[in-house]
Each structure stands twice: as structure tokens, then as C-alpha cells.
N, CA, C and O atoms as a CHARMM CRD file, in Angstrom:
* protein
*
  360
    1    1 MET  N    -19.39500  73.03000-272.60600 PROA 1      0.00000
    2    1 MET  CA   -18.06300  72.96100-273.12400 PROA 1      0.00000
    3    1 MET  C    -18.06900  72.55500-274.58700 PROA 1      0.00000
    4    1 MET  O    -17.08200  72.01900-275.09100 PROA 1      0.00000
    5    2 LYS  N    -19.14400  72.80100-275.25100 PROA 2      0.00000
    6    2 LYS  CA   -19.23900  72.42800-276.65200 PROA 2      0.00000
    7    2 LYS  C    -18.24200  73.18100-277.51400 PROA 2      0.00000
    8    2 LYS  O    -17.73900  72.64300-278.50000 PROA 2      0.00000
    9    3 SER  N    -17.95000  74.43800-277.14200 PROA 3      0.00000
   10    3 SER  CA   -17.06100  75.22900-277.98500 PROA 3      0.00000
   11    3 SER  C    -15.63900  74.67900-278.00200 PROA 3      0.00000
   12    3 SER  O    -14.89400  74.93900-278.94600 PROA 3      0.00000
   13    4 HSD  N    -15.24300  73.91800-276.96700 PROA 4      0.00000
   14    4 HSD  CA   -13.89400  73.36600-276.92100 PROA 4      0.00000
   15    4 HSD  C    -13.86300  71.85600-277.14000 PROA 4      0.00000
   16    4 HSD  O    -12.79200  71.25000-277.09600 PROA 4      0.00000
   17    5 ASP  N    -14.99800  71.25400-277.37100 PROA 5      0.00000
   18    5 ASP  CA   -15.10600  69.80900-277.56800 PROA 5      0.00000
   19    5 ASP  C    -14.51900  69.01800-276.39700 PROA 5      0.00000
   20    5 ASP  O    -13.85500  68.00200-276.60100 PROA 5      0.00000
   21    6 LEU  N    -14.76700  69.49100-275.16300 PROA 6      0.00000
   22    6 LEU  CA   -14.31100  68.79200-273.97400 PROA 6      0.00000
   23    6 LEU  C    -15.49300  68.10200-273.30800 PROA 6      0.00000
   24    6 LEU  O    -16.63600  68.54700-273.41000 PROA 6      0.00000
   25    7 LEU  N    -15.18800  67.00900-272.62500 PROA 7      0.00000
   26    7 LEU  CA   -16.22500  66.31000-271.88600 PROA 7      0.00000
   27    7 LEU  C    -16.62700  67.12200-270.65900 PROA 7      0.00000
   28    7 LEU  O    -15.83100  67.89100-270.11900 PROA 7      0.00000
   29    8 VAL  N    -17.87000  66.93900-270.22900 PROA 8      0.00000
   30    8 VAL  CA   -18.32900  67.61600-269.02600 PROA 8      0.00000
   31    8 VAL  C    -17.74000  66.93400-267.79700 PROA 8      0.00000
   32    8 VAL  O    -17.53700  67.57900-266.76900 PROA 8      0.00000
   33    9 ASP  N    -17.46600  65.64600-267.89300 PROA 9      0.00000
   34    9 ASP  CA   -16.88600  64.89600-266.79500 PROA 9      0.00000
   35    9 ASP  C    -15.47800  65.42400-266.51200 PROA 9      0.00000
   36    9 ASP  O    -14.63200  65.40900-267.40600 PROA 9      0.00000
   37   10 PRO  N    -15.20600  65.89300-265.27700 PROA 10     0.00000
   38   10 PRO  CA   -13.86900  66.42400-264.98200 PROA 10     0.00000
   39   10 PRO  C    -12.85400  65.28700-264.86100 PROA 10     0.00000
   40   10 PRO  O    -12.89600  64.50100-263.91400 PROA 10     0.00000
   41   11 ASN  N    -11.96700  65.21400-265.80700 PROA 11     0.00000
   42   11 ASN  CA   -10.93200  64.18200-265.79500 PROA 11     0.00000
   43   11 ASN  C     -9.55700  64.85400-265.77700 PROA 11     0.00000
   44   11 ASN  O     -9.46300  66.07400-265.64900 PROA 11     0.00000
   45   12 GLU  N     -8.51200  64.07000-265.90200 PROA 12     0.00000
   46   12 GLU  CA    -7.15000  64.61100-265.88300 PROA 12     0.00000
   47   12 GLU  C     -6.95700  65.70300-266.92600 PROA 12     0.00000
   48   12 GLU  O     -6.37500  66.75100-266.64600 PROA 12     0.00000
   49   13 ASP  N     -7.44400  65.44600-268.11300 PROA 13     0.00000
   50   13 ASP  CA    -7.24400  66.39900-269.21100 PROA 13     0.00000
   51   13 ASP  C     -7.93500  67.73400-268.93600 PROA 13     0.00000
   52   13 ASP  O     -7.33300  68.79400-269.10700 PROA 13     0.00000
   53   14 THR  N     -9.19300  67.68100-268.51200 PROA 14     0.00000
   54   14 THR  CA    -9.91300  68.94000-268.30500 PROA 14     0.00000
   55   14 THR  C     -9.31700  69.73000-267.14900 PROA 14     0.00000
   56   14 THR  O     -9.24700  70.95700-267.21700 PROA 14     0.00000
   57   15 LEU  N     -8.88500  69.05100-266.08600 PROA 15     0.00000
   58   15 LEU  CA    -8.25700  69.76100-264.97400 PROA 15     0.00000
   59   15 LEU  C     -6.90600  70.33700-265.37900 PROA 15     0.00000
   60   15 LEU  O     -6.53000  71.42000-264.93100 PROA 15     0.00000
   61   16 SER  N     -6.18100  69.61800-266.21900 PROA 16     0.00000
   62   16 SER  CA    -4.91000  70.11300-266.71200 PROA 16     0.00000
   63   16 SER  C     -5.10400  71.33700-267.61000 PROA 16     0.00000
   64   16 SER  O     -4.37000  72.31900-267.49600 PROA 16     0.00000
   65   17 PHE  N     -6.08700  71.27300-268.49400 PROA 17     0.00000
   66   17 PHE  CA    -6.40000  72.42200-269.35400 PROA 17     0.00000
   67   17 PHE  C     -6.84800  73.62000-268.51900 PROA 17     0.00000
   68   17 PHE  O     -6.48700  74.75900-268.81400 PROA 17     0.00000
   69   18 PHE  N     -7.63600  73.35800-267.47700 PROA 18     0.00000
   70   18 PHE  CA    -8.08800  74.43000-266.60000 PROA 18     0.00000
   71   18 PHE  C     -6.89800  75.10400-265.91600 PROA 18     0.00000
   72   18 PHE  O     -6.82800  76.33100-265.85400 PROA 18     0.00000
   73   19 ALA  N     -5.96500  74.30300-265.40400 PROA 19     0.00000
   74   19 ALA  CA    -4.78700  74.85900-264.73500 PROA 19     0.00000
   75   19 ALA  C     -3.98200  75.73300-265.69500 PROA 19     0.00000
   76   19 ALA  O     -3.53900  76.82200-265.33000 PROA 19     0.00000
   77   20 ASP  N     -3.79900  75.25500-266.90600 PROA 20     0.00000
   78   20 ASP  CA    -3.04700  76.02800-267.89300 PROA 20     0.00000
   79   20 ASP  C     -3.78500  77.31900-268.24100 PROA 20     0.00000
   80   20 ASP  O     -3.17200  78.38400-268.31600 PROA 20     0.00000
   81   21 TYR  N     -5.07300  77.22900-268.44900 PROA 21     0.00000
   82   21 TYR  CA    -5.87900  78.41000-268.77800 PROA 21     0.00000
   83   21 TYR  C     -5.81700  79.44000-267.65000 PROA 21     0.00000
   84   21 TYR  O     -5.61100  80.62800-267.89400 PROA 21     0.00000
   85   22 MET  N     -5.99700  78.97600-266.42500 PROA 22     0.00000
   86   22 MET  CA    -6.01300  79.90400-265.29700 PROA 22     0.00000
   87   22 MET  C     -4.65400  80.54100-265.05100 PROA 22     0.00000
   88   22 MET  O     -4.58000  81.65200-264.52800 PROA 22     0.00000
   89   23 SER  N     -3.58000  79.85700-265.41900 PROA 23     0.00000
   90   23 SER  CA    -2.25500  80.41800-265.17800 PROA 23     0.00000
   91   23 SER  C     -1.99700  81.67400-266.00800 PROA 23     0.00000
   92   23 SER  O     -1.08300  82.43900-265.70200 PROA 23     0.00000
   93   24 TYR  N     -2.78500  81.89000-267.04400 PROA 24     0.00000
   94   24 TYR  CA    -2.66800  83.12400-267.81900 PROA 24     0.00000
   95   24 TYR  C     -3.39700  84.28200-267.14900 PROA 24     0.00000
   96   24 TYR  O     -3.16900  85.44100-267.49700 PROA 24     0.00000
   97   25 HSD  N     -4.27000  83.98100-266.19500 PROA 25     0.00000
   98   25 HSD  CA    -5.11400  85.00900-265.59500 PROA 25     0.00000
   99   25 HSD  C     -4.79800  85.29400-264.13300 PROA 25     0.00000
  100   25 HSD  O     -5.05700  86.39500-263.64600 PROA 25     0.00000
  101   26 ILE  N     -4.24000  84.30900-263.42600 PROA 26     0.00000
  102   26 ILE  CA    -3.88600  84.50900-262.02200 PROA 26     0.00000
  103   26 ILE  C     -2.49300  83.93700-261.79400 PROA 26     0.00000
  104   26 ILE  O     -1.93400  83.25700-262.65500 PROA 26     0.00000
  105   27 ASN  N     -1.94900  84.22600-260.62300 PROA 27     0.00000
  106   27 ASN  CA    -0.64000  83.69500-260.26600 PROA 27     0.00000
  107   27 ASN  C     -0.73500  82.17100-260.16800 PROA 27     0.00000
  108   27 ASN  O     -1.61900  81.66000-259.48000 PROA 27     0.00000
  109   28 PRO  N      0.14500  81.44100-260.83200 PROA 28     0.00000
  110   28 PRO  CA     0.06300  79.97200-260.83200 PROA 28     0.00000
  111   28 PRO  C      0.11300  79.33500-259.44500 PROA 28     0.00000
  112   28 PRO  O     -0.37700  78.22000-259.26800 PROA 28     0.00000
  113   29 ARG  N      0.69500  80.02400-258.45600 PROA 29     0.00000
  114   29 ARG  CA     0.71700  79.45900-257.10600 PROA 29     0.00000
  115   29 ARG  C     -0.68600  79.35100-256.51000 PROA 29     0.00000
  116   29 ARG  O     -0.89800  78.56600-255.58700 PROA 29     0.00000
  117   30 GLN  N     -1.63000  80.11100-257.01100 PROA 30     0.00000
  118   30 GLN  CA    -2.99500  80.09300-256.47000 PROA 30     0.00000
  119   30 GLN  C     -3.87800  79.02300-257.10800 PROA 30     0.00000
  120   30 GLN  O     -4.98100  78.76800-256.62400 PROA 30     0.00000
  121   31 ILE  N     -3.42500  78.41200-258.15500 PROA 31     0.00000
  122   31 ILE  CA    -4.26000  77.44700-258.87500 PROA 31     0.00000
  123   31 ILE  C     -4.53900  76.21200-258.01800 PROA 31     0.00000
  124   31 ILE  O     -5.61800  75.62900-258.11900 PROA 31     0.00000
  125   32 ASN  N     -3.58500  75.80500-257.17900 PROA 32     0.00000
  126   32 ASN  CA    -3.83200  74.67800-256.27100 PROA 32     0.00000
  127   32 ASN  C     -5.07200  74.93400-255.41700 PROA 32     0.00000
  128   32 ASN  O     -5.89000  74.03600-255.21500 PROA 32     0.00000
  129   33 THR  N     -5.20400  76.14000-254.92700 PROA 33     0.00000
  130   33 THR  CA    -6.35600  76.50000-254.10200 PROA 33     0.00000
  131   33 THR  C     -7.64000  76.42200-254.91200 PROA 33     0.00000
  132   33 THR  O     -8.65100  75.91400-254.42800 PROA 33     0.00000
  133   34 TYR  N     -7.60700  76.91300-256.11500 PROA 34     0.00000
  134   34 TYR  CA    -8.78900  76.84700-256.98400 PROA 34     0.00000
  135   34 TYR  C     -9.18900  75.39400-257.23300 PROA 34     0.00000
  136   34 TYR  O    -10.36300  75.04100-257.12300 PROA 34     0.00000
  137   35 LEU  N     -8.20900  74.55600-257.56900 PROA 35     0.00000
  138   35 LEU  CA    -8.50500  73.15800-257.84400 PROA 35     0.00000
  139   35 LEU  C     -9.05400  72.44800-256.60600 PROA 35     0.00000
  140   35 LEU  O     -9.95500  71.61700-256.72200 PROA 35     0.00000
  141   36 SER  N     -8.52600  72.76200-255.43800 PROA 36     0.00000
  142   36 SER  CA    -9.04000  72.15200-254.21000 PROA 36     0.00000
  143   36 SER  C    -10.50100  72.50600-253.99000 PROA 36     0.00000
  144   36 SER  O    -11.30200  71.65200-253.60900 PROA 36     0.00000
  145   37 GLY  N    -10.84600  73.76100-254.23000 PROA 37     0.00000
  146   37 GLY  CA   -12.24100  74.18300-254.10000 PROA 37     0.00000
  147   37 GLY  C    -13.15200  73.50800-255.10300 PROA 37     0.00000
  148   37 GLY  O    -14.27100  73.11500-254.77500 PROA 37     0.00000
  149   38 ILE  N    -12.67500  73.37700-256.31300 PROA 38     0.00000
  150   38 ILE  CA   -13.45200  72.71500-257.36500 PROA 38     0.00000
  151   38 ILE  C    -13.68700  71.25600-257.00000 PROA 38     0.00000
  152   38 ILE  O    -14.80100  70.74900-257.13300 PROA 38     0.00000
  153   39 VAL  N    -12.64300  70.58400-256.54300 PROA 39     0.00000
  154   39 VAL  CA   -12.76400  69.17400-256.16700 PROA 39     0.00000
  155   39 VAL  C    -13.76100  69.01300-255.02500 PROA 39     0.00000
  156   39 VAL  O    -14.60000  68.11200-255.04500 PROA 39     0.00000
  157   40 GLN  N    -13.66700  69.87800-254.04700 PROA 40     0.00000
  158   40 GLN  CA   -14.58400  69.79500-252.90200 PROA 40     0.00000
  159   40 GLN  C    -16.03900  69.97200-253.33400 PROA 40     0.00000
  160   40 GLN  O    -16.91900  69.27100-252.83400 PROA 40     0.00000
  161   41 GLN  N    -16.29900  70.88800-254.24500 PROA 41     0.00000
  162   41 GLN  CA   -17.66500  71.14100-254.69500 PROA 41     0.00000
  163   41 GLN  C    -18.20100  70.03900-255.60900 PROA 41     0.00000
  164   41 GLN  O    -19.39000  69.72400-255.56500 PROA 41     0.00000
  165   42 LEU  N    -17.34100  69.45900-256.42700 PROA 42     0.00000
  166   42 LEU  CA   -17.79700  68.48600-257.42200 PROA 42     0.00000
  167   42 LEU  C    -17.71700  67.03300-256.97400 PROA 42     0.00000
  168   42 LEU  O    -18.26700  66.15700-257.64100 PROA 42     0.00000
  169   43 GLU  N    -17.05200  66.76000-255.87200 PROA 43     0.00000
  170   43 GLU  CA   -16.86300  65.36500-255.44800 PROA 43     0.00000
  171   43 GLU  C    -18.18300  64.61100-255.22700 PROA 43     0.00000
  172   43 GLU  O    -18.23700  63.42400-255.55000 PROA 43     0.00000
  173   44 PRO  N    -19.24300  65.22600-254.69700 PROA 44     0.00000
  174   44 PRO  CA   -20.49600  64.46900-254.56700 PROA 44     0.00000
  175   44 PRO  C    -21.06700  64.00700-255.91500 PROA 44     0.00000
  176   44 PRO  O    -21.74800  62.98400-255.97800 PROA 44     0.00000
  177   45 TYR  N    -20.79400  64.74900-256.98100 PROA 45     0.00000
  178   45 TYR  CA   -21.33900  64.43400-258.30300 PROA 45     0.00000
  179   45 TYR  C    -20.38400  63.60500-259.15100 PROA 45     0.00000
  180   45 TYR  O    -20.81100  62.82500-260.00200 PROA 45     0.00000
  181   46 PHE  N    -19.09200  63.78000-258.91300 PROA 46     0.00000
  182   46 PHE  CA   -18.06300  63.06700-259.67200 PROA 46     0.00000
  183   46 PHE  C    -17.08600  62.43800-258.67100 PROA 46     0.00000
  184   46 PHE  O    -16.08600  63.06200-258.31900 PROA 46     0.00000
  185   47 PRO  N    -17.36000  61.22100-258.21300 PROA 47     0.00000
  186   47 PRO  CA   -16.54800  60.60000-257.15900 PROA 47     0.00000
  187   47 PRO  C    -15.07100  60.40200-257.52400 PROA 47     0.00000
  188   47 PRO  O    -14.23300  60.29000-256.63000 PROA 47     0.00000
  189   48 ASN  N    -14.74800  60.35800-258.78600 PROA 48     0.00000
  190   48 ASN  CA   -13.35700  60.11600-259.20500 PROA 48     0.00000
  191   48 ASN  C    -12.55400  61.39500-259.42200 PROA 48     0.00000
  192   48 ASN  O    -11.41600  61.33600-259.88700 PROA 48     0.00000
  193   49 ILE  N    -13.12600  62.53800-259.09300 PROA 49     0.00000
  194   49 ILE  CA   -12.43600  63.80200-259.39000 PROA 49     0.00000
  195   49 ILE  C    -11.16200  63.95600-258.56100 PROA 49     0.00000
  196   49 ILE  O    -10.19000  64.54500-259.03500 PROA 49     0.00000
  197   50 ARG  N    -11.14900  63.44000-257.34200 PROA 50     0.00000
  198   50 ARG  CA    -9.95600  63.56400-256.50700 PROA 50     0.00000
  199   50 ARG  C     -8.78100  62.79500-257.12100 PROA 50     0.00000
  200   50 ARG  O     -7.64000  63.25400-257.06600 PROA 50     0.00000
  201   51 GLU  N     -9.05500  61.65000-257.69400 PROA 51     0.00000
  202   51 GLU  CA    -8.00500  60.88500-258.37200 PROA 51     0.00000
  203   51 GLU  C     -7.46900  61.65600-259.57800 PROA 51     0.00000
  204   51 GLU  O     -6.26400  61.67900-259.82700 PROA 51     0.00000
  205   52 ALA  N     -8.37600  62.28400-260.31800 PROA 52     0.00000
  206   52 ALA  CA    -7.94700  63.08100-261.47200 PROA 52     0.00000
  207   52 ALA  C     -7.11800  64.27500-261.02000 PROA 52     0.00000
  208   52 ALA  O     -6.12800  64.62400-261.66200 PROA 52     0.00000
  209   53 ARG  N     -7.51900  64.90500-259.91300 PROA 53     0.00000
  210   53 ARG  CA    -6.79200  66.06900-259.39200 PROA 53     0.00000
  211   53 ARG  C     -5.38000  65.68200-258.96100 PROA 53     0.00000
  212   53 ARG  O     -4.44200  66.45700-259.14400 PROA 53     0.00000
  213   54 ASN  N     -5.22600  64.49000-258.39100 PROA 54     0.00000
  214   54 ASN  CA    -3.92200  64.03800-257.90900 PROA 54     0.00000
  215   54 ASN  C     -3.11500  63.29000-258.96000 PROA 54     0.00000
  216   54 ASN  O     -2.07800  62.70500-258.64900 PROA 54     0.00000
  217   55 SER  N     -3.58500  63.30700-260.19900 PROA 55     0.00000
  218   55 SER  CA    -2.88400  62.57200-261.25900 PROA 55     0.00000
  219   55 SER  C     -1.55100  63.23900-261.58700 PROA 55     0.00000
  220   55 SER  O     -1.32800  64.41400-261.29800 PROA 55     0.00000
  221   56 ARG  N     -0.70000  62.46800-262.18400 PROA 56     0.00000
  222   56 ARG  CA     0.62200  62.96300-262.56300 PROA 56     0.00000
  223   56 ARG  C      0.51500  64.09500-263.59000 PROA 56     0.00000
  224   56 ARG  O      1.27400  65.06300-263.53100 PROA 56     0.00000
  225   57 LEU  N     -0.41700  63.97400-264.51900 PROA 57     0.00000
  226   57 LEU  CA    -0.58200  64.99900-265.55200 PROA 57     0.00000
  227   57 LEU  C     -0.90600  66.35600-264.94000 PROA 57     0.00000
  228   57 LEU  O     -0.30900  67.36300-265.32000 PROA 57     0.00000
  229   58 VAL  N     -1.83600  66.39300-264.00600 PROA 58     0.00000
  230   58 VAL  CA    -2.23100  67.66500-263.38800 PROA 58     0.00000
  231   58 VAL  C     -1.07700  68.22900-262.56300 PROA 58     0.00000
  232   58 VAL  O     -0.80900  69.43000-262.61300 PROA 58     0.00000
  233   59 LYS  N     -0.39600  67.37700-261.80800 PROA 59     0.00000
  234   59 LYS  CA     0.73300  67.85000-261.00400 PROA 59     0.00000
  235   59 LYS  C      1.84600  68.41600-261.88000 PROA 59     0.00000
  236   59 LYS  O      2.42200  69.45700-261.56300 PROA 59     0.00000
  237   60 ARG  N      2.14900  67.72900-262.98100 PROA 60     0.00000
  238   60 ARG  CA     3.20700  68.21000-263.87800 PROA 60     0.00000
  239   60 ARG  C      2.78600  69.49400-264.59800 PROA 60     0.00000
  240   60 ARG  O      3.61100  70.37300-264.84500 PROA 60     0.00000
  241   61 THR  N      1.50600  69.59300-264.92700 PROA 61     0.00000
  242   61 THR  CA     1.01400  70.82100-265.55500 PROA 61     0.00000
  243   61 THR  C      1.17100  71.99800-264.60500 PROA 61     0.00000
  244   61 THR  O      1.59200  73.07900-265.01700 PROA 61     0.00000
  245   62 LEU  N      0.83800  71.79600-263.33900 PROA 62     0.00000
  246   62 LEU  CA     0.99000  72.86200-262.34700 PROA 62     0.00000
  247   62 LEU  C      2.45300  73.25800-262.18400 PROA 62     0.00000
  248   62 LEU  O      2.76400  74.44300-262.06300 PROA 62     0.00000
  249   63 GLN  N      3.34300  72.28500-262.18000 PROA 63     0.00000
  250   63 GLN  CA     4.77300  72.59300-262.09100 PROA 63     0.00000
  251   63 GLN  C      5.23200  73.42400-263.27500 PROA 63     0.00000
  252   63 GLN  O      5.96600  74.39900-263.12000 PROA 63     0.00000
  253   64 GLY  N      4.79000  73.02500-264.45800 PROA 64     0.00000
  254   64 GLY  CA     5.16800  73.76700-265.65900 PROA 64     0.00000
  255   64 GLY  C      4.62200  75.18000-265.66400 PROA 64     0.00000
  256   64 GLY  O      5.30600  76.11200-266.08400 PROA 64     0.00000
  257   65 CYS  N      3.39600  75.34400-265.20100 PROA 65     0.00000
  258   65 CYS  CA     2.80200  76.68400-265.13400 PROA 65     0.00000
  259   65 CYS  C      3.58200  77.57100-264.17800 PROA 65     0.00000
  260   65 CYS  O      3.81400  78.74700-264.45800 PROA 65     0.00000
  261   66 LYS  N      3.98700  77.00000-263.04300 PROA 66     0.00000
  262   66 LYS  CA     4.76000  77.78600-262.07400 PROA 66     0.00000
  263   66 LYS  C      6.10600  78.19400-262.64800 PROA 66     0.00000
  264   66 LYS  O      6.58500  79.30000-262.39800 PROA 66     0.00000
  265   67 ARG  N      6.71600  77.30300-263.41700 PROA 67     0.00000
  266   67 ARG  CA     8.01800  77.62200-264.01500 PROA 67     0.00000
  267   67 ARG  C      7.89500  78.67000-265.11100 PROA 67     0.00000
  268   67 ARG  O      8.69300  79.60400-265.18700 PROA 67     0.00000
  269   68 MET  N      6.89100  78.50500-265.95500 PROA 68     0.00000
  270   68 MET  CA     6.79100  79.37600-267.12700 PROA 68     0.00000
  271   68 MET  C      6.13600  80.71900-266.82900 PROA 68     0.00000
  272   68 MET  O      6.55100  81.74300-267.37100 PROA 68     0.00000
  273   69 LYS  N      5.13100  80.72500-265.98200 PROA 69     0.00000
  274   69 LYS  CA     4.35400  81.94700-265.79500 PROA 69     0.00000
  275   69 LYS  C      4.40300  82.49900-264.38300 PROA 69     0.00000
  276   69 LYS  O      3.78300  83.52100-264.09100 PROA 69     0.00000
  277   70 GLY  N      5.13400  81.83300-263.50800 PROA 70     0.00000
  278   70 GLY  CA     5.19400  82.26000-262.11800 PROA 70     0.00000
  279   70 GLY  C      6.07400  83.48300-261.93800 PROA 70     0.00000
  280   70 GLY  O      6.90200  83.80900-262.78900 PROA 70     0.00000
  281   71 THR  N      5.87900  84.13800-260.83200 PROA 71     0.00000
  282   71 THR  CA     6.69800  85.29000-260.48700 PROA 71     0.00000
  283   71 THR  C      7.40200  84.99200-259.16300 PROA 71     0.00000
  284   71 THR  O      6.94100  84.16700-258.37500 PROA 71     0.00000
  285   72 ALA  N      8.48600  85.65200-258.94000 PROA 72     0.00000
  286   72 ALA  CA     9.24600  85.44300-257.71700 PROA 72     0.00000
  287   72 ALA  C      8.44800  85.95900-256.52000 PROA 72     0.00000
  288   72 ALA  O      7.67200  86.90900-256.62500 PROA 72     0.00000
  289   73 VAL  N      8.66100  85.31100-255.39800 PROA 73     0.00000
  290   73 VAL  CA     8.01400  85.74200-254.16100 PROA 73     0.00000
  291   73 VAL  C      8.74300  86.97600-253.67000 PROA 73     0.00000
  292   73 VAL  O      9.97000  86.98600-253.57400 PROA 73     0.00000
  293   74 VAL  N      7.98800  88.01400-253.36100 PROA 74     0.00000
  294   74 VAL  CA     8.57000  89.25000-252.84000 PROA 74     0.00000
  295   74 VAL  C      8.24200  89.32600-251.35500 PROA 74     0.00000
  296   74 VAL  O      7.07700  89.37200-250.96100 PROA 74     0.00000
  297   75 ARG  N      9.28800  89.33700-250.54600 PROA 75     0.00000
  298   75 ARG  CA     9.09600  89.38100-249.09400 PROA 75     0.00000
  299   75 ARG  C      9.61400  90.70200-248.55500 PROA 75     0.00000
  300   75 ARG  O     10.55800  91.28900-249.08300 PROA 75     0.00000
  301   76 LYS  N      8.97000  91.14700-247.49100 PROA 76     0.00000
  302   76 LYS  CA     9.42900  92.35600-246.82500 PROA 76     0.00000
  303   76 LYS  C     10.63200  92.02300-245.96400 PROA 76     0.00000
  304   76 LYS  O     10.82500  90.87600-245.55900 PROA 76     0.00000
  305   77 GLN  N     11.43800  93.03700-245.68800 PROA 77     0.00000
  306   77 GLN  CA    12.59800  92.83000-244.82800 PROA 77     0.00000
  307   77 GLN  C     12.14200  92.57600-243.39700 PROA 77     0.00000
  308   77 GLN  O     11.12900  93.11400-242.94900 PROA 77     0.00000
  309   78 ALA  N     12.88700  91.77000-242.70500 PROA 78     0.00000
  310   78 ALA  CA    12.58000  91.49000-241.30300 PROA 78     0.00000
  311   78 ALA  C     12.84400  92.73000-240.46000 PROA 78     0.00000
  312   78 ALA  O     13.66600  93.57600-240.81200 PROA 78     0.00000
  313   79 LEU  N     12.13300  92.82100-239.34300 PROA 79     0.00000
  314   79 LEU  CA    12.35300  93.93900-238.43300 PROA 79     0.00000
  315   79 LEU  C     13.72300  93.80900-237.77300 PROA 79     0.00000
  316   79 LEU  O     14.14100  92.71600-237.39100 PROA 79     0.00000
  317   80 THR  N     14.40700  94.93000-237.64700 PROA 80     0.00000
  318   80 THR  CA    15.71200  94.94500-236.98100 PROA 80     0.00000
  319   80 THR  C     15.51500  95.34600-235.52800 PROA 80     0.00000
  320   80 THR  O     14.43300  95.78100-235.13300 PROA 80     0.00000
  321   81 LEU  N     16.56700  95.19500-234.74200 PROA 81     0.00000
  322   81 LEU  CA    16.49900  95.62100-233.33600 PROA 81     0.00000
  323   81 LEU  C     16.22300  97.11500-233.22900 PROA 81     0.00000
  324   81 LEU  O     15.52000  97.56600-232.32600 PROA 81     0.00000
  325   82 ASN  N     16.78400  97.86800-234.15700 PROA 82     0.00000
  326   82 ASN  CA    16.55700  99.31100-234.17200 PROA 82     0.00000
  327   82 ASN  C     15.07500  99.62000-234.40400 PROA 82     0.00000
  328   82 ASN  O     14.51800 100.51300-233.76500 PROA 82     0.00000
  329   83 ASP  N     14.43500  98.87600-235.32500 PROA 83     0.00000
  330   83 ASP  CA    13.00100  99.06900-235.58300 PROA 83     0.00000
  331   83 ASP  C     12.18200  98.77700-234.33000 PROA 83     0.00000
  332   83 ASP  O     11.26700  99.52800-233.99300 PROA 83     0.00000
  333   84 LEU  N     12.50700  97.70300-233.65200 PROA 84     0.00000
  334   84 LEU  CA    11.76800  97.32600-232.44100 PROA 84     0.00000
  335   84 LEU  C     11.97800  98.34100-231.32100 PROA 84     0.00000
  336   84 LEU  O     11.04700  98.64700-230.57600 PROA 84     0.00000
  337   85 THR  N     13.18400  98.85500-231.20300 PROA 85     0.00000
  338   85 THR  CA    13.46300  99.88600-230.19600 PROA 85     0.00000
  339   85 THR  C     12.66600 101.14900-230.49200 PROA 85     0.00000
  340   85 THR  O     12.14100 101.77900-229.57400 PROA 85     0.00000
  341   86 THR  N     12.57300 101.52600-231.76300 PROA 86     0.00000
  342   86 THR  CA    11.80900 102.70300-232.15300 PROA 86     0.00000
  343   86 THR  C     10.34100 102.53400-231.79500 PROA 86     0.00000
  344   86 THR  O      9.71500 103.47100-231.29900 PROA 86     0.00000
  345   87 VAL  N      9.79200 101.37400-232.03500 PROA 87     0.00000
  346   87 VAL  CA     8.39200 101.10800-231.71400 PROA 87     0.00000
  347   87 VAL  C      8.17900 101.13200-230.20700 PROA 87     0.00000
  348   87 VAL  O      7.19400 101.68700-229.72000 PROA 87     0.00000
  349   88 GLU  N      9.10000 100.53400-229.47600 PROA 88     0.00000
  350   88 GLU  CA     8.97800 100.48100-228.01700 PROA 88     0.00000
  351   88 GLU  C      9.04400 101.89500-227.41400 PROA 88     0.00000
  352   88 GLU  O      8.31000 102.20100-226.47400 PROA 88     0.00000
  353   89 ASN  N      9.90300 102.73800-227.94300 PROA 89     0.00000
  354   89 ASN  CA    10.05100 104.09900-227.41200 PROA 89     0.00000
  355   89 ASN  C      8.90300 105.01000-227.81300 PROA 89     0.00000
  356   89 ASN  O      8.65700 106.02300-227.15900 PROA 89     0.00000
  357   90 HSD  N      8.21600 104.66900-228.85400 PROA 90     0.00000
  358   90 HSD  CA     7.11500 105.51500-229.33400 PROA 90     0.00000
  359   90 HSD  C      5.89900 105.25400-228.47700 PROA 90     0.00000
  360   90 HSD  O      4.84800 105.85700-228.69700 PROA 90     0.00000
């Protein structure tokens, strides 16, 4: 991380920067999953990473990313009785 002058130790700042960076590349709703995986993998080496992940800064950064770069959830229409009848008759 020499190019960004960041510490190798994962702290609140680095996790917050990671969340912001990733929100430009993937849907911000998925960043929680990424961070959970990172915490699980790094916890044996950095025992305080879970505290950094649950910090107010990281949570607020994730909220901001969802507001600024998030997209609306698109859901399919529910099946109607007519749809179910068509399937049953087929």
C-alpha cells in the first residue's frame, strides 16, 4: 500500500476507504459481504479487525455509499391466481 501511504494494519480508515473504493465497482449492498469475508480471513492475523469493521466510521461510510451509489431493488411481480391456474393446467 505504499502508493496510497496507507498502513498495512486494517483499521477503521482502511476499511472505510476500501468500502468507498469498492462502491465504484460493485453494488454497494454487496460490500457488507466482502467486508465480512475479509474480516474472517484476517482475524487470525489482526485480532482487532472485527472492532474496526463494526466501527461507526465504517458503518456510516457504507450508509453513504448506499445512498450515493446504490440502485433501487428491482423485484419481479408476484404470481397471480391466473398464473398458477395456467401452470396447473399445463
